[in-house]
N, C-alpha and C positions, 0 to 999 in steps of 0.2 A: 443486570440485564445484558450489557455488552462487556466484552473483555478489553479493558483499557489498562495499559501499564506505562510506567515512566521509564524511558530508556535514557541512560546517561552516556554521552559520547564525549570525546575530547573537545567538541565544539560547544555543546550545550545539552540540556535535557529536553526531551520531546515526549509528548503525550501520544502514545501509539495505540492504535486499535488493532487487535488481532483478528483478522479475517480468516474464518475457518471454512467458508463455503466458496466455491468458484463463482457464484452469483451473488451480486450485492443488491439488496432491495433499496428503493428509493427512501424508505423510512431510515435505513441505516446511513445513507448519504446525508440526509438531513440532520441526523444525530451528530455526525462527524462535523458538519458545518456549524451547527448551533452550539457545540460544546467545546470549542477550541482545541479540537483534536488535530494535531499537525503532523501525524505520522500514521502509517499503516504497515503491518507486517502480514504477508500472505502465509498463513499457517495451515492451509488445507491439505488433506491427504493426497490429493491427486499429484502425480509426478509430472504430467504433461498437461499444459493448459493452452487453449487455443490462442487467447489474447488477454490483455489487461486493459481493454477499452474503457471499462468503468472508471479508471483513474483519471480520465480526462475531465470527469465532472468534479474532481477533488483538487482543483488548482491551488488550494491553500496548503497542500502537503509539502513539508519540508524534509521529512524522513520517509524512506521507502525501503523495505527489506523484502526483496523478491525470493530470497532463499536459494535452495538448490533444485530448482524446478526447470523443466524445459518449456519454452514458449515458442508459438508459431509466429506471433506478432507482438512487438513491444511499442507500437506507435502511440499508444495512450500516454506514454511517458513524456512525449514531447510537449504536452500541455502543462506539465508541472514546472511552471516558471519560477516557483520558490524553492525548489528542491535543493537542499544542502547536503544531504547525506543519502548515498545509495549503497545497498549491500546486495550484491548479486553474484552468486557462485554457480549459477546454472548455465544453460545454453539457450540461444535463440536460433531456431531452425529456419 
């Protein structure tokens, strides 16, 4: 149903959801919260995204891969108080 992979880092292993759409449904957010998913990787095709505000609803995230995209606003990351690993090779305009 959803793409979830285990990502191994030098720190620990994370259960990571592969987000392929620039919009995230409430159903997906509930799935992530209910199934011990502690990471998300933004794998959508769009190269420029306006923001990542939906991340503010996923405060349990410990792993975040923003990839090589351009973002207009990254304020949603401020709510990720448990974040341990961030991969970001893009730009914020």
